N, C-alpha and C positions, 0 to 999 in steps of 0.2 A: 796880199802882203799884209801882215799884221805890223800895228805899229809898236813897238814895244812903250812898255808904261810902269820905269823905273818908279819907285816909291822914294822918299828922301833917305833910306840906308843905300839904294843905290842895286835896290834886289827888281830884276825884271819880272814884274809882274804878270806878263802875258808869258812867259815862258814858266811858270810855276805852279804846281798844285798846288795850292793855295789850304786843299781840305786834307794833307795827310799834315801843315802844321798845326791847322785844327783837331785830326787825331790823336796828336802827340802830346798837346796840350792837354787837353780832356782826359788823356791816359794817366798822367803827371798828377793831375787832381785830382782822377778820380782815389792812386794811390794813396793821398794824401787823408781824402775823406774814410779810407778802409781804415790806416794806418792810426787814425783819431779814433775810430769804433773799434779798436782793437784796444787800447791802450786803458784801463783801468786801473787807479793805485789808489787804494784803502788801507786802512787797519784790520791785520788778522785777526782770528778767531784769540793771540795770546797777548793782543794789545802793540804788535809788531806793526810793520809794513807790509802788502801783500800786492802782486801785478797779478791782473786777471784781466781776464782777454772779454769781454760781454760780447761782443756780436759773435765770437766762435759759439758763445752757448747756447747761443738762437737755433731751433729747432727747423730752420726755413732756411741756416747761414749756409749750408752746403750747395744746396740747390743755385741760392744769391751766386756762389761762387761761376755756375757755368756762363754767366756772363757776365759779372766784376770782374773774373781773371783777366785782364787789357794785356797785360806782357806780354803776350805773340804778338800784339796787334802793334806795340811797338817796336816789336822787331820786326817786322814786316814791315812800318813806315821808316825803320831805320834800314832795310836793305832797299831801299827803294833811291835814300839821299846815297847809300854807300855806292851804289850802281851808277848813279850820276853823276857823285864828285869824283868818283875813282876815273869815267870814261873821260871827264872834262880834265883831269889830269894829266893825261894820257894824249889829249887830244891838245892842249898846251903842247906837250913836249914835243907831239910828230913837227907840228908847226915850229919850234924854234930850233927843228934838230938833233934834239936827243933823242937818248935812247928810251925804251918804255923799264927798262930798270930803276932807274933815274926817277921816272913819274911813280913810281909804282913805289920808291921810297918818298918820297915827296909826301902822296899820302898818307904811308903809314906813318912818318913824323908829325904829319897836320894831328891826323886820327889821334897817336897815340897821348900829345901833348894836349890839345882837348880834354880829355879825359885826366890826364894828371892834375894840370892843374889847377882847375875846381876841386879837387877830392886831396889835395896837399893840406890844404888851413883845417880839413874836418879830422884828417888823420891824427894832424900834431895836438889838435883841440881833444879829441878821444884820450892819446897817451896822456897829454897832462892833468884829465878829469881824472881817468883811470887809477892813474898814478897816486894823484894826490888824497883821493879815497881810500884808497888802500893803505897809505899810509897811514892817517889819521883813523883806519879802525873800523870804517863802514861794514856791517854785516856781510861776508863773502856771501853769501845767499842771494842776499838784495841786489848787490853787488852784479852776481853774475848775471840775475834776471834783467837786469835793467841793460849790464854789457847784450848780451844779448841779441835783447830786441833793438837798441841802438844799432847796431851790425848787422840787424837781419837784411837792410836793403843795400847790402852792399855785393851782395853775388854779382849783382848789374855790372857791377866795374867788371869781375873779372869773364863773365859772360860777355859782353859786349868787344869788350880787349882782344879776346880770343875771336871774335866773329870778326873784327878788322883785320888782325894779320892775316887769317883764314883769306878775306875778299880775292885779292885780287889773283892764285889761285884758282878757286870758288866763281868768278867772274869767267875767268880766261875758261871754264869748264863747261860754264853755262852756252856761252858765247859759239861752243862747239859741239855741247852735247850736252842741249839741256834736261831732256829726260833723263839720260844715263846718270845725271849728277846728279837729282831730286833721287831717285833710285837708290842710288850707292847710298847718299847720306838716312835716307828711309830706312833701308837694310843694316846699316850699322846701329841707327840707335833701336832698332826692334833687337836686335842682338846683343846692347848692352842691358836693356830690358829682363831680357830672358834672364841676365848670369845674373842678373841684383836680386829677381826673383824667386831662379831654380838654384842657383850654387849654395847648397849648407856653409855655414863656417866663415860665413864674408865679416870683416869688422861691421859694426854700427855706427853710425855719428849718434850725436846727444838727443835726437828724436825716435831713433830708433830705426833708422831706413839702411839700406844696405851701403858700405861706401863706394862700392863698386857704382851704381848708380849713377855716381861723380865726373861719372867718362862721359856723358851723356852732356857733360857741357861740352865735348869737343863737336857734336851732333846733332842735338838738337836746336839748339838755338841757331848755328849755320844753317840749317837745313829752313828754320823758318824766317835767315834772313833772306835764303835762296826765292822763298816764294815773295819776299821782296823787288827782289831781281826780276820776276817773271812779271809783277806789278809794271814796275817799270816799264817793260817791252809792250805791255797792252796788251800782255794776255787777259785781265780780267778783263779790262774795257773793249774788248773782241767780245765779248759773253755775253748775249744775250738778258735781259732781265730774269725771265721763268729761270734760264740755267743759273745766274745766280741765286736766287733763291734756293734753287734747289740744293744746288753745293753747300748754301749755310747750313737748310733744314738737313741733309746726311751726315754734315760734320755733328751738328749738334743731338741726332739719333743715334750716331755711332756712339757717344760717349754712354749712353746707355748700356750695351753688353759688353763695352771694355769696364764699365765698374762695376754690373754684375755679375756678370760671370767673368770677366778679367781681371787680372791681379791688382789693377789699379782703385785709387780711393775714389769717391764718391764729390770727394772735397780735393777743388781744384788746384788751392793752394797746397796741399800736401805732395800736390802732383808737381810743384815750383822746383823743390830741393829735395833730392836728385831730378832735375827734369824728364819726364817719360812721355812716351806716346800721345798721352791725350792733347798736351801745349802745342805739339803740332797741327793733331787735327782742330782745335782752335783757332792758331794759325791761318789756316783754309779756311774757315767758314769767317771768320772777322776781316780779313781779303778781301771774299765774296761780297760781305753782306756793308765793306766799305763802297768799296765800288758799287754797287746796288744804291746809297743813299747818297752818291755823288751829284747830281744834279740840286735837289735841295741844298746839301751843302755845301755845293758851288756860290749858289742865289747867298746863304748865311754870309759868306763870305766876300761877296762885292761886295757888304754893307763896312761903311770907314769904322763905323763904330767896335765890329767883330773883326776885321783885321786889326785895328789899335791893341784891342785886348789880347791876342792872338799873338803878335809880334812882340808886345810888353811882356808878355809871360814868358816865350817861345826862347827870348836870349838871356831867360833868369833861369831856365828847368834846372840845371844840375844843382844850381846850388838851392831849387826847391825842395829837389828829388833830395838831396842830402842832406840837408840839415831838418828837414820835416821834424822826425822820428826825434832827435836830440832836442829842440823847442817843445812837443811835444810832450816830451818826458819831467823837459823842467818844470812848465805851466800845470803839470799834474803837481810834482811835487811843492812849488810853490803854493799850491790853492791848500796843501794841508796843513801849513801855518798861516791861512787867513782865514776866520772863522765864520764858516757855514760858504765858503768858496770849494767845499771838497764833497760834492753830494756821494754819497755811496754809488760805488761803481755798477750801471747794470738797473740803479730805481729810477722810475720815472723821473725824478729831477734829472738822474743823471744824463738821461737820453735828450730830455726836450732843452740840458743846456748844448749839447753838442754843435748844433750853427753858431752858436754865440762864441766857443772854444775856438771852431773853423778858421770864423772871421779874425781873430784874434791869433792865430797858430799864422792865418795869412797873410796876414800885418804884419807879423813880426818878418817874417820870413820876404817879404817885399822890402823891410827896411833894409836888412841884411845883406839880401842882394845890391843897396846899395853900393855897401861897401865891398863885395866880394864876385859881383855880377863880373864884371871888370876883366877877373882871369878866366872868365868862359870867352872873351870875345878874341878870335884866333888869332896869334901871329903871322906871317909874313914867312915862309920858310925859305930862306934867302939862297941855303946849302941842304940837302938834304943827308940827313946824317948816312954814315957807312953802313953797311947790313949787320957787322958786329954791334955796333952802339945802338942799334934798333935794337937787337933780340938783349943782349944787356939791360937796357929800357923797361922790354916788355914784361922780361922774368921780374925786375923788381917790382915791377904794379900788378904782376899777375898772381905769384907764387903767396904774397900775401892775402890778395881777397880770394884767391882758391881755398887758400886754409879757413879763413873767415867761414866762407859760405860750406865749407863741411865741419867745423867745429866749434862755431861760433865765436864772438869775439871775447879778446882778455885783454889783460896790459900787455902782453909780451906778443901780440898779434898787431895789436894797437902801435906799438914803437915797432916794429917790424915793416910795415904800413908807412907810417909817417919816416922813416927813413928810406925805405923803397923810393917812393914817389917822389922825395926828395932827390933822392938819387937821378932816378928819370929825369924829374924837371930841370934838373942842374945838366945831365947828357944831354937832351934835347935844346938845348936854350945855348949850345956853344958853339959858335960861329954865326950868329943867327942876325948880327948886327954889321953892317955894311961897312967895309973900314973905311970906302971911298966914297966921295959922293959923287953919284951916277951923273955921268954926262946929260945932258938938256937932249931932251925928243925932238926929233926932228916934226918941222909942222907938218898936219895931217893934210892929205889932199881931200876936197869934197868926197870923193869915189871910195875913198879909201875904209876898210874896215871899223868898226868897232874895237877900241882896245884890247885887249885880253886880258882877264885877272891874273895876277903874279900865282907859282904855284900854290904861295901858300890860303891865298882867299877862296873864298869858296861858294860863288853864289849859288848853287846848289841848296842849301841850304840856311836857316838860322839859325843857330848855336846849334849845330850837329852833334855836339857830345850829348845835348841832353838824348842821343835818339838811342837814341835818347834823338 
């Protein structure tokens, strides 16, 4: 019998896979690094301002994306946390003689709230900033480039909300027919890809991709999340090392025919939006690789220093993810007015300055998280919202983020997002404060089981909203 070792946050470390926390933090920090190397701000040939992408201009960039595109791993880890959390809600509901439907509503209520609350300040800021910039006559072309860049990570909100809404149904399907569920989702992914590449005349997004491909927001990420369900059930842990290695090698090898003879770009960033089959392949390979590295990663997470770093960052991941690009662009703009502080994008000095800029961005993000990080702390779901309320809150958050994902951020969508997320936060906050003081609990007997957490708490994850 194992003795539980809770840390000061009340997290049971013996029943928790800390390697997934490490993977989640690694993914977010790598995203920040990539975006920092992506943004170059400097003068153009006419003396105006231009935004370039120095990293994308490198000849080796496409192959780097085969290993640096970590968003599939993000959703695999998110699937593990989703399965664990949802099963916990259902178990606690059963112990309290409540129905599964109420448990599912409590889960959805908590998950939507955990994404909506940290995102709301960003949308309010973006709406105000774009409104002021438009009013003072900032060049529309430059403003559009900045807005598109700042809004590019917001696709995650749409995709993850969709995954959470589908989770109760897909977890049921997984527990009854896991292989058939994966097969159906995979078939849907392929059909959408066939449609987007084969049907002529479909409308295109600003990047020239078929809008039909965005239907895969409904299938690609839920399918990758499904791999996280398998991971939670120990399907990868039961594989031998050579089997995991073979799976990973097969996945990355399959990218060659998919991109060489298939319709997919060799750049895995291009395959991100709209999401396509290669992301599913990467998700499977990354899940196998994560399990293959489980032993050394577990040893690393046994150190107090690494646990402290991972937990400190894990409680701020949504703030880091949502705000890093606005801060990167703000620092780039500030550098233009400070003599010598803005090297030419892509120059040797520019590349050499990136580590210093990264530390500055990260330091500012940490300071910002001191003010906004509390929004990531989950509040107890005292009374799960009705299905209609959850549906309205979901629509209010998914609709603007889906539009931003497809067409890019602009003033109208920033305002729509601010209004939608405000509505969601208000709807989910109704009735969550108890009107009467709860009765004092009866003293527990020595043989009593440990008290179970309230429906709104989630011991299965630190800042699951960042699964983020």
